C-alpha positions as a Python dict, from the first residue, in 0.01 Angstrom:
ca = {
    (1, 'M'): (0, 0, 0),
    (2, 'K'): (341, 145, 75),
    (3, 'F'): (514, 56, 402),
    (4, 'V'): (824, 222, 543),
    (5, 'C'): (1066, 40, 772),
    (6, 'V'): (1243, 279, 1008),
    (7, 'I'): (1576, 168, 1153),
    (8, 'P'): (1754, 385, 1410),
    (9, 'A'): (2122, 287, 1386),
    (10, 'Y'): (2397, 366, 1633),
    (11, 'K'): (2730, 196, 1564),
    (12, 'P'): (2579, -92, 1363),
    (13, 'D'): (2767, -384, 1212),
    (14, 'Y'): (2755, -515, 855),
    (15, 'E'): (2451, -731, 931),
    (16, 'L'): (2248, -415, 881),
    (17, 'I'): (2324, -426, 509),
    (18, 'S'): (2196, -781, 458),
    (19, 'F'): (1888, -704, 669),
    (20, 'L'): (1806, -403, 451),
    (21, 'K'): (1839, -613, 136),
    (22, 'K'): (1580, -855, 273),
    (23, 'L'): (1347, -569, 360),
    (24, 'I'): (1372, -429, 7),
    (25, 'E'): (1304, -774, -137),
    (26, 'N'): (983, -774, 68),
    (27, 'D'): (871, -438, -76),
    (28, 'F'): (963, -213, 213),
    (29, 'L'): (1089, 138, 162),
    (30, 'C'): (1367, 176, 419),
    (31, 'V'): (1467, 483, 620),
    (32, 'V'): (1787, 447, 823),
    (33, 'V'): (1896, 710, 1074),
    (34, 'N'): (2267, 722, 1152),
    (35, 'D'): (2245, 846, 1508),
    (36, 'G'): (2592, 996, 1536),
    (37, 'S'): (2780, 668, 1502),
    (38, 'G'): (3110, 837, 1419),
    (39, 'M'): (3344, 836, 1120),
    (40, 'E'): (3464, 481, 1184),
    (41, 'F'): (3118, 354, 1083),
    (42, 'D'): (3093, 556, 761),
    (43, 'S'): (3205, 255, 558),
    (44, 'I'): (2894, 65, 666),
    (45, 'F'): (2654, 347, 586),
    (46, 'M'): (2821, 404, 249),
    (47, 'Q'): (2735, 45, 152),
    (48, 'L'): (2363, 63, 220),
    (49, 'P'): (2160, -81, -70),
    (50, 'D'): (2029, 147, -344),
    (51, 'G'): (1698, 304, -257),
    (52, 'V'): (1759, 321, 117),
    (53, 'I'): (1700, 671, 254),
    (54, 'L'): (1981, 766, 493),
    (55, 'L'): (1931, 1043, 746),
    (56, 'S'): (2207, 1146, 986),
    (57, 'H'): (2258, 1312, 1323),
    (58, 'D'): (2587, 1491, 1371),
    (59, 'K'): (2608, 1348, 1724),
    (60, 'N'): (2437, 1070, 1916),
    (61, 'R'): (2094, 1194, 2026),
    (62, 'G'): (1926, 870, 2127),
    (63, 'K'): (1690, 611, 1982),
    (64, 'G'): (1375, 813, 2039),
    (65, 'S'): (1522, 1115, 1865),
    (66, 'A'): (1630, 899, 1570),
    (67, 'I'): (1281, 751, 1535),
    (68, 'K'): (1125, 1098, 1542),
    (69, 'T'): (1370, 1223, 1279),
    (70, 'A'): (1255, 941, 1050),
    (71, 'L'): (886, 1002, 1125),
    (72, 'A'): (920, 1372, 1048),
    (73, 'Y'): (1084, 1284, 716),
    (74, 'I'): (805, 1039, 628),
    (75, 'A'): (537, 1295, 713),
    (76, 'S'): (698, 1557, 489),
    (77, 'N'): (823, 1345, 200),
    (78, 'L'): (621, 1023, 181),
    (79, 'P'): (257, 1131, 208),
    (80, 'D'): (131, 823, 24),
    (81, 'A'): (284, 575, 271),
    (82, 'F'): (23, 372, 458),
    (83, 'G'): (220, 240, 752),
    (84, 'V'): (546, 246, 946),
    (85, 'V'): (734, -47, 1095),
    (86, 'T'): (1021, 29, 1332),
    (87, 'A'): (1297, -229, 1372),
    (88, 'D'): (1632, -243, 1551),
    (89, 'A'): (1967, -240, 1374),
    (90, 'D'): (2133, -501, 1597),
    (91, 'G'): (1994, -817, 1438),
    (92, 'Q'): (1720, -887, 1694),
    (93, 'H'): (1439, -884, 1440),
    (94, 'T'): (1392, -1135, 1160),
    (95, 'I'): (1242, -1045, 825),
    (96, 'Q'): (955, -1282, 909),
    (97, 'A'): (875, -1080, 1221),
    (98, 'V'): (886, -750, 1035),
    (99, 'T'): (652, -873, 761),
    (100, 'K'): (419, -1018, 1026),
    (101, 'A'): (398, -673, 1189),
    (102, 'R'): (311, -525, 849),
    (103, 'D'): (42, -786, 787),
    (104, 'M'): (-114, -729, 1128),
    (105, 'L'): (-126, -355, 1063),
    (106, 'I'): (-319, -419, 744),
    (107, 'D'): (-574, -617, 948),
    (108, 'F'): (-578, -366, 1237),
    (109, 'P'): (-493, -25, 1086),
    (110, 'N'): (-593, 175, 1394),
    (111, 'A'): (-384, -28, 1638),
    (112, 'L'): (-29, -9, 1765),
    (113, 'I'): (127, -343, 1673),
    (114, 'L'): (405, -489, 1889),
    (115, 'G'): (635, -782, 1821),
    (116, 'G'): (679, -922, 2173),
    (117, 'R'): (985, -1128, 2262),
    (118, 'R'): (946, -1432, 2488),
    (119, 'F'): (1214, -1425, 2755),
    (120, 'D'): (1352, -1771, 2826),
    (121, 'N'): (1678, -1891, 2979),
    (122, 'Q'): (1866, -1798, 2661),
    (123, 'V'): (1806, -1430, 2733),
    (124, 'P'): (2060, -1230, 2939),
    (125, 'L'): (1947, -1189, 3300),
    (126, 'R'): (1950, -806, 3281),
    (127, 'S'): (1704, -816, 2990),
    (128, 'R'): (1473, -1068, 3155),
    (129, 'F'): (1468, -876, 3482),
    (130, 'G'): (1423, -536, 3316),
    (131, 'N'): (1129, -651, 3109),
    (132, 'F'): (971, -836, 3403),
    (133, 'V'): (973, -518, 3611),
    (134, 'T'): (858, -278, 3338),
    (135, 'R'): (574, -501, 3215),
    (136, 'N'): (431, -531, 3567),
    (137, 'V'): (473, -162, 3652),
    (138, 'F'): (312, -73, 3318),
    (139, 'A'): (20, -307, 3392),
    (140, 'L'): (-35, -153, 3736),
    (141, 'A'): (-22, 201, 3597),
    (142, 'N'): (-248, 141, 3296),
    (143, 'N'): (-459, -163, 3380),
    (144, 'K'): (-327, -316, 3059),
    (145, 'Y'): (-79, -600, 3020),
    (146, 'V'): (193, -584, 2754),
    (147, 'Y'): (440, -871, 2763),
    (148, 'D'): (735, -691, 2602),
    (149, 'T'): (718, -320, 2683),
    (150, 'Q'): (1068, -255, 2547),
    (151, 'T'): (1035, -413, 2204),
    (152, 'G'): (1168, -207, 1915),
    (153, 'L'): (951, -391, 1660),
    (154, 'R'): (637, -183, 1623),
    (155, 'A'): (394, -99, 1345),
    (156, 'F'): (143, 181, 1315),
    (157, 'S'): (-43, 383, 1056),
    (158, 'T'): (117, 699, 918),
    (159, 'S'): (-198, 879, 1037),
    (160, 'K'): (-55, 852, 1390),
    (161, 'I'): (279, 1018, 1307),
    (162, 'K'): (159, 1366, 1400),
    (163, 'E'): (60, 1246, 1747),
    (164, 'F'): (370, 1031, 1796),
    (165, 'L'): (600, 1321, 1708),
    (166, 'K'): (464, 1511, 2008),
    (167, 'I'): (553, 1236, 2253),
    (168, 'E'): (838, 1329, 2485),
    (169, 'G'): (1167, 1139, 2507),
    (170, 'D'): (1487, 1124, 2307),
    (171, 'K'): (1627, 791, 2418),
    (172, 'Y'): (1478, 453, 2512),
    (173, 'E'): (1209, 616, 2725),
    (174, 'Y'): (1041, 737, 2406),
    (175, 'E'): (919, 385, 2333),
    (176, 'M'): (766, 354, 2681),
    (177, 'N'): (605, 697, 2643),
    (178, 'M'): (453, 576, 2317),
    (179, 'L'): (294, 281, 2498),
    (180, 'M'): (171, 506, 2778),
    (181, 'F'): (23, 748, 2524),
    (182, 'A'): (-150, 466, 2336),
    (183, 'A'): (-294, 317, 2656),
    (184, 'R'): (-424, 654, 2777),
    (185, 'S'): (-554, 763, 2434),
    (186, 'G'): (-760, 453, 2365),
    (187, 'I'): (-532, 325, 2089),
    (188, 'E'): (-560, -51, 2077),
    (189, 'I'): (-232, -231, 2147),
    (190, 'K'): (-199, -567, 1976),
    (191, 'E'): (98, -794, 2044),
    (192, 'F'): (223, -1103, 1867),
    (193, 'P'): (514, -1331, 1970),
    (194, 'I'): (849, -1310, 1792),
    (195, 'A'): (1171, -1504, 1824),
    (196, 'T'): (1409, -1374, 2088),
    (197, 'I'): (1749, -1325, 1928),
    (198, 'Y'): (2052, -1208, 2123),
    (199, 'I'): (2380, -1210, 1935),
    (200, 'D'): (2692, -1253, 2151),
    (201, 'N'): (2486, -1213, 2471),
    (202, 'N'): (2340, -886, 2336),
    (203, 'K'): (2685, -727, 2343),
    (204, 'S'): (2590, -475, 2071),
    (205, 'S'): (2306, -326, 2276),
    (206, 'H'): (2353, 35, 2382),
    (207, 'F'): (2085, 11, 2651),
    (208, 'N'): (2217, 119, 2992),
    (209, 'P'): (2038, -106, 3243),
    (210, 'V'): (2056, 148, 3526),
    (211, 'K'): (2031, 491, 3364),
    (212, 'D'): (1785, 400, 3088),
    (213, 'S'): (1567, 190, 3321),
    (214, 'L'): (1538, 484, 3563),
    (215, 'K'): (1425, 707, 3277),
    (216, 'I'): (1163, 451, 3175),
    (217, 'F'): (1028, 418, 3529),
    (218, 'S'): (1019, 796, 3571),
    (219, 'C'): (807, 819, 3256),
    (220, 'I'): (557, 569, 3398),
    (221, 'A'): (549, 759, 3727),
    (222, 'K'): (498, 1090, 3546),
    (223, 'Y'): (201, 960, 3348),
    (224, 'S'): (51, 793, 3656),
    (225, 'L'): (91, 1104, 3873),
    (226, 'S'): (-64, 1318, 3601),
    (227, 'S'): (-369, 1090, 3585),
    (228, 'F'): (-403, 1087, 3965),
    (229, 'L'): (-386, 1466, 3984),
    (230, 'S'): (-646, 1496, 3709),
    (231, 'F'): (-872, 1266, 3909),
    (232, 'L'): (-828, 1478, 4224),
    (233, 'I'): (-906, 1799, 4033),
    (234, 'D'): (-1217, 1647, 3873),
    (235, 'F'): (-1336, 1515, 4207),
    (236, 'A'): (-1279, 1847, 4387),
    (237, 'L'): (-1456, 2046, 4114),
    (238, 'F'): (-1745, 1799, 4109),
    (239, 'A'): (-1787, 1830, 4486),
    (240, 'L'): (-1766, 2211, 4472),
    (241, 'L'): (-2030, 2237, 4199),
    (242, 'I'): (-2264, 2006, 4388),
    (243, 'F'): (-2231, 2235, 4691),
    (244, 'L'): (-2283, 2555, 4490),
    (245, 'T'): (-2588, 2427, 4299),
    (246, 'K'): (-2764, 2241, 4579),
    (247, 'G'): (-3037, 2506, 4592),
    (248, 'L'): (-3123, 2468, 4224),
    (249, 'G'): (-3339, 2208, 4066),
    (250, 'Q'): (-3193, 1869, 3979),
    (251, 'T'): (-3195, 1935, 3603),
    (252, 'Q'): (-3019, 2270, 3632),
    (253, 'S'): (-2770, 2135, 3884),
    (254, 'I'): (-2674, 1842, 3659),
    (255, 'L'): (-2638, 2073, 3358),
    (256, 'I'): (-2409, 2315, 3543),
    (257, 'I'): (-2197, 2030, 3683),
    (258, 'E'): (-2162, 1871, 3339),
    (259, 'V'): (-2062, 2199, 3171),
    (260, 'G'): (-1828, 2294, 3454),
    (261, 'T'): (-1636, 1968, 3467),
    (262, 'R'): (-1603, 1950, 3089),
    (263, 'S'): (-1473, 2305, 3063),
    (264, 'V'): (-1157, 2228, 3264),
    (265, 'R'): (-1061, 1911, 3076),
}
């Protein structure tokens, strides 16, 4: 089975090159997206190992957009690939974690696999707080608990690419939207623990704790409001049909209600 590792890269350092070499040694086909890093980073991208597929944005468009660029490429050019593993370019993910995600996908091909970090005292406070809030808001909105909602280490079958390309979001909110979509669509989410690695206090991260967090929370609110409105519409239609069919027999009434409620979904 062929597996593709997708790495969205914005202003990476030279560690990306050694990471890619390890991925290739472990039989991954690698797709890197240069998300408008700028000319000063061309020297890094020019040294990517042979066989790595490099895609580029002319300007920075965001992590979600970079992931979707890679997924669109895989769908069009790598039809025989079985699965996709996404990983970050900033050194947070070990080769052991990436291969574990691949192995879990083989065992659970219909699931969305997450490599969940465990946030201890070594983790910057902003990261611990952000993940604490988002995991609990996500759980309240979806009745499902995911320990690390912001992890970039994910694995899924290429059969899901078509659906995942339709998910909204160009920046970090795309990853939350993916989780929301999976939870609402009945896609099983399976999580395994990975080492939490922050280099130089996560200085290389491009995550804006205020702006990007607000986008993530707005995505959760949007999905939750949509579900609540759908519930209200279903309930109102159900009540209306009961009123309109109360003079009919029970069998006919149930049939009309069933057809009527299904027709608006």
